[in-house]
N, C-alpha and C positions, 0 to 999 in steps of 0.2 A: 290546381289539378295534381293528384297524387300520382307518382311513379310506381308502377308494381315492383314489389320487393322480392326479387327473385334471388336464388342461391348464388347466381354469378355476380349479382349485384354486391351481395353481401361479401363473397370472396375478393371482389374488387376493392372494397373498402378495406377488409382486412391485409390484403397485400399492400395496400398504400398508407396505412396507419399502425399497422403491426398489432392492434387490439384484437381481443378474442372474438370468436365468430357471434357470441352470444350477444355481446356489447355491440358490435357492429350491427347486427339485425335490430336491436333496440333502438339505437341511435338513429336509423333509417327510418324505423317506425315512426318515431318522435318528430321527425321534419318531413314526412310524407314523401320519402324515397329520395330526397335531394341529397346526392352524394357529396357535395361540397359543404352543404350545412350539417350534414352527418360528421364529415370529418372534421369540421370545426367544433361540434358539440363534443366528439370524443376527446380534442385536444383540451377542451375546458374542463371536461369532467376529469381527464387525467391529472391536470393540475391540481384540481379540487382533492381527489383521492391522495396524491402524493404529498399535499400538505397536511392531510390528516395524518398519515403515517410518518411523518419526519420527525416525531418525537420519540418512536421506537429505536431501540438499540439494535444496531446494524455493526456487528463484529465480526462476522462472516464474509467470505469474498474472495477474491483473486488479487494477484499481482499481476498485471498486463504489462506486456513490452512491445517496444518497436524499435527498429534500428536501422541505420544505413551505415556507409563507410566511415562517417565522421562521427557520430553520436549515438547513444542509445536513452531510450526513454522508459522510465518505470513508472507505473500508475497503480495505485491501490483503489479497487472499486469493492465497496462493502454492501452486503445485504445481511438480511436476519438469519437465514438458516443455510446449512452446507448443503442441502437439497436444491436449492435455488442457485447457489454459487456453481453447481457442477452443470447447470443448464447453458446450452449453446448461445442462447439470447443473451444470457448474463455476461458469457465470456466474449460475445460480439461486441456488447457495448464497451467492455474493457478494452478490446483491441481499438475501436474508434476512438477511446479517450487517448490511448497511447499514441496512435498515429497523429493525432491533433497537437498532442504535445510537443511531439518529435518535430512537426513540421512548423509550427508556430511559435515555440518557446515562449508561452505565455508567462507572465510574472506571478500571477497567483492560481489558485483552483477557481475563483470566480471568473477569472479571464478565459480560462480553459474552457468553463461551462458556456461560456457566451460565444465560442466559436462554432462554426457551421460545418456539418458534414452533409453535404447536398443542400436541401432545402430547410433542414431543421439544425437547430443549435443543439449542443450536447446536452444542454439542461433540459430541452424539450424532448429529447431521445430518452433521457433518464426517466423524465415523467410518465412518458408513454409507457415505458418498462415498468414503473411501480404500479401503474393503473392495471396492467396485464398480470404482472406476478403476485400482486397483492402484499407486498413487501417494501419496507422503506428500504430505499437503495441510495447509497452515496458516492459521489467521487471525492474520497478523502484526502488524497495527497498525490504529489507526483515530483519526480527529479529528472532532469535531463543532464547527463554526462557527456562531455565532449572528449573527443580523443586529443591526447597531451604528449606528443612526441612518441610515445612507444604504442604497443598495442593496447586495444580495448577488449574487454571480454564481458559477457553477461552470464549468469546462473540462476536458473530457477529450480527451486526444490518444491516439487509438487504444487505448483503454481500459487503458495502460501508465502513462500520466502524468495524474494528478488534482489539479486546483487548485480551491481556494474563495477568494475575496476577498470581505472585508466591509468596505465604506466606511464611515467616519465620516459623511460628506456626499459626495453625488453620486448619479449616475443609473445605471440598469441598463446603458447602453451602454459608459459608461465603466468600470464595474465588469468588464464582459466583455472589454474591452480591456486592463485591467490583469491579468486572469486569464490571458489568451493571453501576455502579455509574462511573467508569472511561469513559465508553463511553458516558455517558449523560453529565457529567460535564468538560470533557477533562482537569485534571489537566496537567501542564506541568513538574513539579518535584514531588518527593515522600516527602519531608519535607524541611524546611528553610535551613538545612545544605547543601543540594542537589542544591540549588539554586546558580549560578555561582554569583561571587562577582560584576563583571561588570553588570550584569542584575539588581542588587540590586542598584548600583551607579546611573545607566541610571534612574530608578525610581525615587530614592531620587531627583535628580535634577529636575525632572518633577515635583513633589511633591512640592518641594520648591519654583518653580516659580509660581506654581498655588496658594499657599499657601501665596504669599508675601504681598497681601494686608490684610489678616487675621492676619499676624503678627506684623502689624503696631502697636506701642504703649505699645504692652505684654511684659512682661519680658522674658528674653532670655531662662530661664530654663522652661517657660511653653510652649514657642514657640518649643523648643526642644522635650518636651513631646508630643506635638500634630504633630509633624512631625514624630517621632517615632511609634506613633500610628497608623498614615496612613500608615507606611511602613509594620507595622506587620498585617494590614488589607490587603494590597497588596499580602504580603506572604501567608496569609492564602487563599487567592483567586486561587492562581496558583500552591498551593501545596496539595498532596491527601490528608495529614493528617488534614490539616487545612480547607478543605471543608466540610460544611453541608452535611451529609449523604444524598443521593437524595431518600431514601425510609423512613428517619425519620429526617427531616431539624433541629428538636429541639436538636440533638446531632452532633458532627462533626465525621469524620472517625476515627481521634485519638481516641474520647471517646469511639466509637464501639469497635475498635480494642482492647483497653484495657480492656473493659468489658468481652472481648471473650479470654482473655489472649493470643492475637494473633499479629502478624506483618506481615508487608509486605516487602518481601525482593526486589521483583522488578515488575514494570508494564511496558507494551507497549501498546500505543495506535495508530494504523495505520487508516488513513482516506483517501479515494480515493480523488486523485487530490489535496491534502492538499499542498498549496505553489505553485501550478502551475498556472501560469496566463493564463487564457483562453482568446483566441482571439475573439474580439468582430465582429462579422458579421454584416454588414449592406446590408441585402439582397435587397433591394429597390436600393441601389447603385450599387448593383452587376449585376442586371437586366438592369438598365440603361445603364451601361457600355457595357453589352453583346449586346445590340440593336443598339450600335452607330457603325457606319460605318467607 
């Protein structure tokens, strides 16, 4: 016996699953108005839709954050278009992911996706969102930074760049300034000691190749000093402490920290879409192809 499919029943299913009104109505019609079966059908259909869209490039999105007195979590959540990224439901998904990361400190993204928010895992919530929004959506990466002796600060730039800085010593104002610097200058490492040897070796080879002509006719010790000077310059450019402080370029971050008797224990910078190769779309070619018989 079928249950009458009323507007209130459709709304109840929508509130329960987050799916669109049209999808809820179709699901109820398919199962004779049984709301439990309809919810299950929507869940299965949502997974199928999510799998189909999984190969599409998702390079837009937001950096979501969650924090308490002891730590800050950053999570990158991606979608396909800026329009979806600006939606409240998408932002809410990011907030849930960040809160779960902060609370449980999972080791991997897969472990994060397996965590539950209420009755559903984050992965189930992601799939429901994909079905509703019609776009591939991913929880790409996350970091949890713990307090380390000094102040800890976070900085968000337009929800597309997220930074956390944990000081080993120093106050909240300094931590905030350093976080803003990291957002603007994008250092790759804390200091020269943190730069992997293979990164330095690769850059040294490039410098040697570029400086070959300048080295002709010069004494070996002069050439060596010239090359080492360029390596030091490279290290200053990619390390936090070596960079000119963005609010006062006359001093480096290292000098700023020393003047405050402060230090940086750890920093993390996440930028939306960083490292993702975006597909270049030729709209004229698409239109031409669509019109061919």
